[in-house]
C-alpha positions in Angstrom: 0.4 -0.1 -0.2 1.2 3.4 -0.9 1.5 6.2 1.6 -1.4 8.2 -0.2 -3.8 5.4 -0.9 -3.1 4.4 3.3 -3.9 8.0 4.1 -7.2 8.2 2.0 -10.3 7.8 4.2 -12.3 6.4 1.2 -9.1 3.5 1.1 -9.9 3.4 5.3 -13.5 2.9 4.5 -12.5 0.3 1.9 -10.1 -1.7 3.7 -13.1 -1.8 6.8 -15.6 -2.8 4.5 -13.2 -5.2 2.6 -12.5 -7.3 5.9 -16.4 -7.3 6.8 -17.2 -8.6 3.4 -14.4 -11.1 2.8 -13.1 -11.9 5.9 -9.7 -11.0 7.7 -8.3 -14.1 6.3 -8.6 -13.3 2.9 -7.6 -10.1 2.9 -4.5 -10.5 5.0 -3.5 -13.1 2.4 -3.8 -10.8 -0.4 -1.9 -8.2 1.2 0.8 -10.5 1.9 1.3 -12.0 -1.5 0.7 -8.1 -3.1 4.2 -7.4 -4.8 5.3 -3.6 -6.3 3.8 -5.2 -9.6 0.0 -5.6 -8.4 -0.2 -3.7 -5.3 -0.9 -0.5 -6.9 -4.2 -2.8 -8.2 -4.6 -4.0 -4.2 -4.5 0.3 -3.7 -7.3 0.5 -6.6 -9.7 -2.2 -5.8 -9.9 -1.4 -2.1 -10.4 2.1 -2.4 -12.7 2.1 -5.6 -14.2 -1.3 -5.6 -14.8 -1.5 -1.4 -14.2 2.4 -0.2 -16.5 4.0 -3.2 -19.1 1.3 -4.3 -19.7 -1.3 -1.7 -19.3 1.2 1.1 -22.4 3.3 0.1 -25.5 3.1 2.1 -28.2 2.9 -1.0 -27.7 -1.2 -0.7 -26.8 -3.8 2.1 -24.2 -5.9 2.0 -26.5 -8.5 1.6 -27.9 -6.8 -1.7 -24.7 -6.0 -3.0 -23.8 -9.4 -2.4 -26.8 -11.1 -4.8 -26.1 -8.2 -7.4 -22.1 -8.9 -7.6 -22.8 -12.8 -8.0 -25.3 -12.4 -10.9 -22.7 -9.8 -12.5 -19.5 -12.4 -11.8 -21.6 -15.8 -13.3 -22.8 -13.9 -16.2 -19.0 -12.8 -17.1 -17.9 -16.3 -16.2 -15.7 -14.8 -13.5 -14.9 -18.4 -11.7 -12.6 -17.6 -8.9 -14.6 -14.5 -8.1 -18.0 -16.3 -8.3 -16.6 -18.9 -5.7 -15.2 -15.6 -3.1 -18.4 -13.9 -3.4 -20.2 -17.0 -2.5 -18.2 -17.7 0.4 -18.3 -13.8 1.5 -22.0 -14.4 2.1 -21.5 -16.1 5.6 -20.5 -12.5 6.3 -23.3 -10.5 4.1 -26.6 -12.1 5.0 -27.3 -13.1 1.4 -28.8 -16.8 1.8 -28.5 -20.1 -0.3 -32.3 -18.7 -1.7 -31.0 -15.6 -2.5 -28.2 -16.6 -4.3 -30.3 -19.8 -6.5 -33.0 -16.5 -7.1 -30.2 -14.5 -8.1 -28.8 -17.9 -10.5 -31.9 -17.9 -12.1 -32.0 -14.4 -13.2 -28.6 -15.2 -14.9 -29.9 -17.9 -16.7 -32.7 -15.9 -18.4 -30.3 -12.8 -18.7 -27.3 -14.0 -19.4 -27.8 -18.0 -20.5 -27.9 -21.4 -19.3 -24.5 -22.1 -19.8 -23.2 -19.0 -17.6 -25.6 -19.6 -14.5 -24.8 -23.6 -14.7 -21.2 -23.1 -14.3 -22.1 -20.7 -11.3 -24.4 -23.1 -9.8 -22.0 -25.9 -9.7 -19.5 -23.6 -8.5 -21.8 -22.1 -5.8 -21.9 -25.8 -4.6 -19.1 -26.1 -4.3 -18.2 -23.6 -2.3 -21.6 -24.2 -0.1 -20.1 -27.9 0.3 -16.6 -26.4 1.5 -18.1 -24.2 3.7 -20.7 -26.7 5.3 -17.6 -28.7 6.1 -15.7 -25.7 7.4 -18.6 -25.7 10.3 -18.6 -29.1 10.8 -14.9 -29.6 11.6 
């Protein structure tokens, strides 16, 4: 993180929101893995995505989670779908919410996109259930 980003109020809000949604472990792994090459990208997403968009008050974290999963599924962003499905443990989006969002994806973005995202969500839910049982 550079000095400008770390001193920005939007960055600080973004980091708090990012941690609330994705969890400390995920954010700490991303920070530890950051290099000179991708640190500017990490700063950008913390400040812009998390500090500006995800921190806005008009939608709840649950609603943003549902919208985000639908968009990522429609775009075929498999790793991001899995990450955001796992984040539902922190956002309050339910499995029913995700199912409904992916039904929308099937109609508006295509059955293959939804089918793939459903497979990914099921795997993420199985992993989450296994971690709870352990």
